[in-house]
Short mmCIF file of the C-alpha atoms (twelve columns), coordinates in Angstrom:
data_MODEL
# 
_entry.id   MODEL 
# 
loop_
_atom_site.group_PDB 
_atom_site.id 
_atom_site.type_symbol 
_atom_site.label_atom_id 
_atom_site.label_alt_id 
_atom_site.label_comp_id 
_atom_site.label_asym_id 
_atom_site.label_seq_id 
_atom_site.Cartn_x 
_atom_site.Cartn_y 
_atom_site.Cartn_z 
_atom_site.pdbx_PDB_model_num 
ATOM 1  C CA . UNK A 1  -31.087 -18.175 2.341  1 
ATOM 2  C CA . UNK A 2  -28.457 -16.488 0.233  1 
ATOM 3  C CA . UNK A 3  -26.448 -18.396 -2.449 1 
ATOM 4  C CA . UNK A 4  -22.526 -19.405 -1.718 1 
ATOM 5  C CA . UNK A 5  -19.928 -17.709 -3.284 1 
ATOM 6  C CA . UNK A 6  -17.287 -19.530 -4.467 1 
ATOM 7  C CA . UNK A 7  -14.332 -19.408 -7.091 1 
ATOM 8  C CA . UNK A 8  -16.784 -21.719 -9.544 1 
ATOM 9  C CA . UNK A 9  -19.669 -19.366 -8.825 1 
ATOM 10 C CA . UNK A 10 -22.547 -19.170 -6.973 1 
ATOM 11 C CA . UNK A 11 -23.992 -22.409 -5.340 1 
ATOM 12 C CA . UNK A 12 -27.003 -23.050 -2.745 1 
ATOM 13 C CA . UNK A 13 -25.977 -23.332 0.622  1 
ATOM 14 C CA . UNK A 14 -27.692 -27.390 1.125  1 
ATOM 15 C CA . UNK A 15 -25.275 -28.363 -1.943 1 
ATOM 16 C CA . UNK A 16 -21.680 -27.339 -0.380 1 
ATOM 17 C CA . UNK A 17 -21.381 -30.203 1.693  1 
ATOM 18 C CA . UNK A 18 -18.934 -30.297 4.270  1 
ATOM 19 C CA . UNK A 19 -16.074 -28.111 4.604  1 
ATOM 20 C CA . UNK A 20 -13.213 -26.815 6.553  1 
ATOM 21 C CA . UNK A 21 -13.043 -23.213 7.278  1 
ATOM 22 C CA . UNK A 22 -9.936  -21.503 8.451  1 
ATOM 23 C CA . UNK A 23 -8.246  -17.720 8.682  1 
ATOM 24 C CA . UNK A 24 -6.576  -15.257 6.480  1 
ATOM 25 C CA . UNK A 25 -3.861  -13.720 8.775  1 
ATOM 26 C CA . UNK A 26 -2.679  -10.066 6.977  1 
ATOM 27 C CA . UNK A 27 1.085   -10.444 6.870  1 
ATOM 28 C CA . UNK A 28 3.079   -7.525  6.812  1 
ATOM 29 C CA . UNK A 29 6.890   -7.413  5.735  1 
ATOM 30 C CA . UNK A 30 8.935   -5.184  7.232  1 
ATOM 31 C CA . UNK A 31 12.533  -5.592  7.427  1 
ATOM 32 C CA . UNK A 32 15.917  -3.795  8.021  1 
ATOM 33 C CA . UNK A 33 15.676  -2.365  3.707  1 
ATOM 34 C CA . UNK A 34 13.088  0.027   5.857  1 
ATOM 35 C CA . UNK A 35 14.958  1.309   8.458  1 
ATOM 36 C CA . UNK A 36 18.471  1.419   6.305  1 
ATOM 37 C CA . UNK A 37 21.024  -0.291  8.346  1 
ATOM 38 C CA . UNK A 38 21.347  -4.174  9.353  1 
ATOM 39 C CA . UNK A 39 19.216  -4.997  12.173 1 
ATOM 40 C CA . UNK A 40 19.112  -8.577  14.378 1 
ATOM 41 C CA . UNK A 41 16.594  -11.308 14.006 1 
ATOM 42 C CA . UNK A 42 15.233  -10.287 17.623 1 
ATOM 43 C CA . UNK A 43 14.810  -6.597  16.098 1 
ATOM 44 C CA . UNK A 44 13.549  -7.891  12.906 1 
ATOM 45 C CA . UNK A 45 10.491  -10.299 14.687 1 
ATOM 46 C CA . UNK A 46 9.565   -7.473  17.245 1 
ATOM 47 C CA . UNK A 47 9.249   -5.164  13.827 1 
ATOM 48 C CA . UNK A 48 6.966   -7.751  12.431 1 
ATOM 49 C CA . UNK A 49 4.781   -7.554  15.058 1 
ATOM 50 C CA . UNK A 50 4.997   -4.260  15.494 1 
ATOM 51 C CA . UNK A 51 3.943   -3.564  11.956 1 
ATOM 52 C CA . UNK A 52 1.286   -6.277  11.731 1 
ATOM 53 C CA . UNK A 53 -0.657  -4.956  15.334 1 
ATOM 54 C CA . UNK A 54 -0.380  -1.621  13.769 1 
ATOM 55 C CA . UNK A 55 -1.461  -2.636  10.293 1 
ATOM 56 C CA . UNK A 56 -4.928  -4.783  12.043 1 
# 
């Protein structure tokens, strides 16, 4: 079986012990500076959702 890569180097899976899995989500920041105008909060939230979906 392959080793597990960690920030301190590779280790054998049997020495890993208990771990908590988690997800890394893509964060896309977009805002009024992209359109050159001010937007309200709901519109900004929708812009951020649209940009994230496009990036995926």
